[in-house]
Residue, then its C-alpha position, 0 to 999 in steps of 0.5 A: m192536367f195529368r202528365v204520364l211522363d214528367h219530362d214530356a208535356s205532349t202526353d198531358i191529358l186534361c182531367h176532371m176530379m170529382p170532389f165528393y164521396s161518390y159519382d152517384v146523383p146524391h154526391t155530384c150536385g154539391p156538398d149536401p147529399k140530402i139536397c142533391c138526392q132530391f134532384d134525382f128524379k128516378r127517385l120520385p115517390g112511387g118508384r122502386v128507388s128512394c132517398p135514404w135521407r127520407v126527403p123525396p124529390q118533387a116533380i117540378t111545376d110552375a108552383n115550386v120551380q123557383d124554390r127548387a131551382r134556387m136550392l139546386l143552384d146553391q149546391y152548384r155554387k158551393k161546388s164551384k168554389l172547389f174549382r179554378s173556373k166557374v164551369v161546373l160539371v154535374p154528372l147525372g147518372d149511376d150504375f144500372r141507370y137509364t134502362e127504361a124510357l121513363e127515367w129519361d123522361q123524368q130526368f130530362q123534363n124536370y131538369q129542363k124546367l129548372f134550367d129554363y128558370m135559371n137561364s131566364h133570370p139574369e140576376l142569378h148569374v148562371k147558364a145551365q144546360f145539358g151537355t157532353i163531356s166534350d162540351y164541358f172540356e171545351a167550356l173549361r178551356k175557353a174559361t181558363g184560356d188553356t190551349v195546347d200551346s199555352p197551358a193555363l192549368p196546373v199539372v200533376s204526374g204520377d197517380f192517385f193511389t191509394y184511394a180512400d172514399r171515407d175514414d180509413h176505408y182504403w181501396s187496397g184490397y182489390f189489388t189482390s182479390r181473386p188472384f187466381y184470375k189475375r194470374l189467368d189474365r196474364v197467361l191469356e195475355s202472353h198466349l195471345r201475343a205469342a199466337e198473334i206473332l206466330y200466326s202473322l209470320a206463318l201468313a207472311g210465309m205462305r204469301r211469300e211461297g204461295k203455298w196455302s195448302s189446308f192451313p186454317t187461316s180463317e178459323s184461326y183468325k176467328l179464334l184470335r179475334a174472340a181471344r182479343r175480345n175476351l181479354a179486353l172484356f176482362q179488363h173491366h173494372d169489376a173483372i181484373t179487380g176481382t170485384g164481380k159476383d161469383w157467377v160473373v167471375v165464373d163466366y169471365g173465367t170460362r171465357l179466359f179458359h176457352s180462349i187459352l185453349n183456342l190460342k194453343r190451337v193457333i200456336v200449334s197450327s202456325a208452328h206446324w207450318l213454319a217448322l216443316k222442311d217441306k211445306q207441301t207435306f202440311n196437312h191440317d186435321s182439326s181432330a188430330l193436330f200434328l203438334q200438342m202442347d205439353d200442358v192441359q188445364p182441365a177447367q176454368d178454376a183449376l191449375p194446368r197440369k203437365t202432359v206426360l209424353k210417351i217416349g219410345p225407341q223412335p225419336r219424338s220431336l219437340v218444337i219449342y217456340n220463343p215468343w220473345e224478340q231476343a235469342r234465348s237460352s232457357v230451361v225447358t221442363v217436360y214430363v216423360n214416361t221413362p227415365h231412360v231418355r235422351v235429348l238431341d238437338a236439330y243436328g243430332q247432338q245429345l244435350t246435357a239433361q236433368l232427370s227429376a222426380i215428380w212427387d205424388d206426396t211428401n214421401t212418395l215419388s211417381t214411378e210412372a212419370y219423370q221431369l226432364s229438364f234441359v237448356a234450349q237455345v231458340p232464336a228470337l221469335g223462332l222455333g227450336v227443334y229437339q228430339l226425345c228418344e228412349g234407348a242406350g246412350q248417356s242417360p240424363e243425370s238424376a237429381h239428388y234429394v235430401v228430405l228434411q222432416q221435423v218428425k220421426e224418420v219416414s221411409i221414401k217410396g218409389a225412389e229407385h231411380f234417384q238418390v234420396a236421403v232423409s234427415g230428421g234435423q240439420s243445423e247448418p244452412i241449406i246452400l243453393e248456388n250457381a255461377y252468379l248467386h249463393l243462397s242460404i236457406s234455413p234448415h228449420t223453416g226451409l225459407l231464404e235467409r241470405m243472398r250473396l252476389k258472387e262476382e261482387g263478393v257481397s252478402r245481404e240479408m234476404k229473409v222470407e217469411f209468411l204472415w196472416y192479416g185478419t180483419s178489423s173488429k169494428k163494424d166495417k170489415s175487409g171485403a173485395y174492395l177494402f183492406l181493413p186489417d186488425g193491426e199489423a200482420k201476425p207470423y204464419t205458424p204452421s199447424r203441423p211440422t214443416v217438410t223441406r225437400v232439397t233438389r240438386g241437379s246439373v240444370f237447376s237446384e231448388v228447395t221446396t217447403i211444404l206448409p199447411h197453406i203454402t207450398h213454397t219453392v225457391r229455385l236457381y238455374h245453372i245457366q249463363g245469362v238472364e235466367g241464372q241471375a235471379a232466384e225464382i220463387c213459386n208459391s202454391v197457396d190454398i186458404r179455402g178453409e180460412f175465415n176472414r184472413e189474408i196471407a202475405m209473403r214478406i222479404t226482409s233485407d238489410l238494404n237501407s231503403k228508409d221509407r221509399f220503395f217503387t212499384d210500376l204503373n200498368g207495366f209501363q212506368i215506375q212510380p216512387r212510393r213513400t211509406m207514411a207512418k201517419l197513415p193507416l197500414q192499408a194506405n201504404f199498399y199499392p198495386m204491383s202489376s210488374m215489379a216492385y223494388l227497394q234501393e240504397p245508393g249501392f244496391r237495388l232489390s227487385l221483385l218481379t211478378a207474373q201476376s198483379l198483386g198488392a204490395s208494400s214496404l212497411h219498414s226499411g228494407q222490407l217488401e211485402v206482397i199479399l198472396d190471397r184473401r178470403l173474406n166472409q162479408d161484403d164491404n158495402r161498395g156494391l158487390g153485395q157478397g164476400v170473397l169466398d170462391n178461393k182456388v188453389t192459386a199459383n204465383a211466381f216471382r223472380l228476386l233480383l239483387e243488383k249492384r248499382g252506380s252511385a246515385e245522384e243527390a236529386e234522385g230522392n225527389a225524382p218523379n220517375s224511376f226506371p228498371s235496369l235492363l237486366s230487370h226488364m229482361t228478367y220480367m220478360h223471361l218470367n211472363h213470356p216463357l218458352i212454349p214446348m210442343a211435342t209431335a202427336l204419337d199417332t202422326a207420322e214423323l215429318p222432317l222439321s227444321p228450326y225457324a229463325p225469322l229475324h236476321a238479328p234480335l231487336p235492340c235490348d231496350v225495344h220490345l215487340v208488343n205485338l205483330r198482329t194481323i189486321e182484319s180484312k174489310d171484306e165481308g166475313g172479316g178474315p185476315s188482311e195482308e196487313a199486320a199491326l207492328i207495335l213497338h215499345r222502347k223501354g226506359f232503363d236506368c243506365r247506372f246498372s252495368s250490363r257487363n257479364t249479364g249475358l245479354l247478347c243484344s245491344t242498344t241503338r238509340g231507338k233506331i230500327s231498320l226493318d229492311k235488315l230485320f227479317r231474314d226471309l221476308s221483305v217489307k212491302r209497305l210500312t205506314a205510321s198509325s195511331l196506337t188504335l190503328m184508327h188513324s194512319s199518317e197523312a204522309g202515306q207510306s213511311s220509310h222502312d226505318i223506325s226511330l223511337k224515343p225512350m218510353e215511346v210506344s209506336t204502331h205501324r201498319l205493315v205488309l210483309s211478303 
């Protein structure tokens, strides 16, 4: 039995483990593939496939059935010795099988003759038959006496990472392969959730007011449905893993890319209707949308680029959507065409803003575009409305720059609106600080060295470095699946002098280090609350010119974590890991979907990620992440090619150091660990950012107002996984009046204080009253459902109060009006 959560047997799943090298026919009947291959009747002589052991199958006849049946039965018996019962599952298939009627006939007719012989000879003590997976598990439960109320099989919890099929061939390479598309998957996931929620709220609002006007209800729903399918398709085990052929990857990428573009249309249309003061003025023009996103992705294999907003004397509205279930103060950055710009809130009050440069290269500032950053306050699941206008008044505060170059002094071009100092060398550390953190950065490498928590007065070593892994010199080398390094990582040594740029401003400060293969930025936000308490790390990685190399980022701290570290399982739960010195280096890498952390009794260091990558802690106090990999050969696991389609890849992290209460003695052996509440919140900020939309230049300005759909935010530990409109059963399949309300109550570690964290929400022991949740909408009907929405509660309509256990995910069918 596989147990998802150690304390709760209700989630146990009866599983089967295959004991041999592969799931193909030569490796499923028993321990000898040379014999098993002789019973794969697709490989009969004369066909396109043969047995590599050079002993072909024989068609079963009356003359040979006795010998062949006993040979096969001998393998079945040997396999049965590895299991607790005498019920044996023998899969009969492989990838790309049963594509022709001939193979069905070959397999069925020959096996039926073997089974008939075995079953007609009682002295063989066997009953053999074709069956389904359900048939197998039913027979297994009957043989073992296992029932839900009286379990008889042993229980395992956790996971089976990291997998090796033979020798030192650990499948830890695919944790990082094709990181560009792993990031694109996360962007689509975030946009889809944001679009689903805003669309559902817009539809409910239209039903309440009875004003549908020209809103593209059906068209938008079709785009949502297509995006759901494309995101689901990309979860295939050769898509999100990065183990597809180049042309297949392009197809996946194109689907993700088009879905992101389409979801942006759904978001701007829904935001347009919800933000209008007078809903009668809503007019949808698909060729000239009222709102436009502030970034554009030019192609499926390119990074998005910010749109430069043209600002004139007439105010231009900026609508900002918060897809998170908590009210939020976050920094928003847009590109504008003039440095003389003011930011006004919905009440006409001017806000503090920071004007920063856009650098065309290491010594040239753009004179055509500028970064404008300010702190936006947006209600939970709501819209904030701001205005940008050019003209007299208090201009935004310009950022100050220091450029550190290890070569002769270079003149800076285009710095008319900024104070830029150039330094050929500096011995003192570069300091970045805000109300919570004090960062010390090396002036020589431009990389982080120490982090101090101001409130605690504690300074810890926090050294960031980059590394190269090569591939084994043996016959078997790294590929899309396998990580087979040539030993420990070697330090990244830049081939040309490093350029480090220090930015200091009122809204954020950052240090950007420009290396030949990486542009690395560490940023602090000058803001109270969640966003100010972690250091943001962004890397732009380009290894397209490399040969059989993998690039990694390592953070070395002085935390005494020993051989323990923690990574998440699919963003749901945290799994303790132990670095095993006796195993090969590659065996100690694990997938990091959401976060990884180290801890000692008094502190925890968390690295939160915006994309799935492979991570490890090879020594006490270290966290290491593989950022990209370029490999020239196939690793013989079915792909048939290397990984040579690398892109310029952006990845983003938040680095969070927290003080924790005293640990219990038993914690070292606990099967699960939990993030802090602040860590959960920081992850949500990173993966579900605010979405800015500007009114189009050629549209008439209409009165807009902020939109706040909730009376109060959800409890701190409850995440709105989705509010997704359910498809109508009518012909044509447009939206129905029902929506799927999916909630997740997150488990968190109570040993971390939430005092002074800036969290404005509270916990309610998992209790939510929907009648008190929505501001202008009422709950017409609520019905408990299975997670898949396939089965609804037999009790019918539920009360409007929902109660969730820690870690529970629940789904309800909801009608709002």
